[in-house]
N, C-alpha and C positions, 0 to 999 in steps of 0.2 A: 965835518965833525964839529968844528967850532961853531958853525951855524946852528946845529942842533942843540949844543950846550947853551948858546945864547937864547934860543927859543925857550928852552926849559927854564932858564933864569928869568926871562921876561914874564912868562906865564906864572912862575912861582911868586914873583914880586906882586903881580896882579892879584893872585888869589890871597896872598898874605894881607894885602891892603883891604881886600873885600871882606876877609874874615874879621879884621879889626872893625871895619865899618858896620858889619852885621852885629857884632858884639855891642858896639856903641848904640846901635839902633835898638837892640834888645833891652839895654839898660834904660834907654829913654822911652821905651814902649812906642817906638815909631815903626814904620813899615820895614819889613825884613826882606832879606835876600832869600828866595826860595832854595830849599835844600837841593833840589834837582839842579839848579844853576851852579851851586858850589861843587857838586859832584861832577858836573859836566866840565867845569874848569879844571878839576883835578885829573879827570880822564884825559883831557887834551894837553896835559903837560904841567899843570900847576900843583900837582900833588906835594912836591917837597915844600913849597911855600904854604900849602894848606896845613901840613903837619906842623910847621913852625908857627903858623897862626893859631893853631889849636893850643900849642904849648904856651906861647907868649901871652895870648889873650884869655887863656883858660876857657876856650869857646868850643862847644860841641864835644867836649871830652867824655861826657857821660853817655853819649849816643853810640852804641856798638857799631853801627854802620860807618860812622866817621872814625871812631877810635881804632877800628881794624882796617877799614877800607882805605883811608888816606895813606897810612904807612905802607900797606901792600901795593897801592898804586905807585907810590914813590919808589919802592924797591923795584917794581916792574919797569919803570922808566929808566932807572939807573942801569938795570940789567940789559935793557934793550940798547941803550947807548953803548954799554961796554961790549955787547955782542957785535954791534955794528962796527965798532972800532977795532975789534979783534980780527977783522978780515984781512 
């Protein structure tokens, strides 16, 4: 169980940093991180960090797919870990 929490933590930190990098790239009009990549990282465990990145960097908060999808994915990950731990 601890390993799963560590995995989610690492993926969350990774997506948080990438969200910050993408926001900085947007402000500097540089090459951006594809939205599909951001969603993939959220799906494979980084959603909590993605939500924090959205809030801290005010990034992608106007896009409904991100504003709804990232929090739902975060809830799904926490629910999955809770259910696995309830065994």
